[in-house]
N, C-alpha and C positions, 0 to 999 in steps of 0.2 A: 148433159147438164148436171151430172152428179160428180163432176171433177172435185169440188170442194169436199164432198163426202169421201171420195177415194183418197185424197191427200190426207184428210184427217185420220182415216183408217190406217194408212201407211205409217203415220206418226204415233198411232195408238199402241197399246200393249197387245192388241189382237186377241183379247180375252173372249171375244165372240166372233161368230162368222160375219162376213161382210154384209150380207143381206140384213141381219139383225142390227148391226152397227149403223147401217144407212138409215133404217127406219127410225132408230133412236136419235141419230144425228139430225135428221130432218125435223123430227118433233121438237128437239131441243132448240134448233135454229128458229123455228116458227115461234116458240115460246119466248125466245130472246127478243125477237122483233116486236112481238106484241107488248112485251114489258117496256119497250122503249118508246111507246106511243107518246105524243106530245102531252105535256102537263101544263096546265094554265098557271102561269106565274105572274099574271098581270096584277097590278096594284091599283086599287080603286083611287079615283081622283082625289077624294077627300080622306085618304088614309091617315094623313098627319093629324087632321082635326079629330078623327075618330079615336086615334091613339091618345091624343091629349085629353079628350073627353073621358075616356075610360080611366085615365090617371087622375082626373079631377074629383072634386067633392060632389059633382053632379047636382049642384045647387040650382041649376037652370036646365031647361030642356035642351036636347041636342041641337035643334035648329037654331035656337038663340045662341048657344055656345059656339056653334060653327061660324055664325055671322061675326061674332065678337073675335073669335080666334083668327079668322081670315083678315079682319081689319087690323088687329094687333100685329099680325105677321107682315102685312103690307107696310104698316107704319115702321116696323123694325128694319125692314129692308131699305126703305127710303131714308131712314136715319143714318144708315151706314154710308 
């Protein structure tokens, strides 16, 4: 099962003995896999409304702004 470590060792500068290299190689491999765990990149349903609200003068509460923003957005799409 250590074929990958053996191949990597053969390609290395062999500055350490194989047993030490294999231990380090396996540790580095585990760390690399852990680092690649899934990251949540989902976008909230109302992200556009939230961004628009943050850029607004906030003269109304978010719930009212969102209702108006969605209505205006639908009207703009229909008008096209």
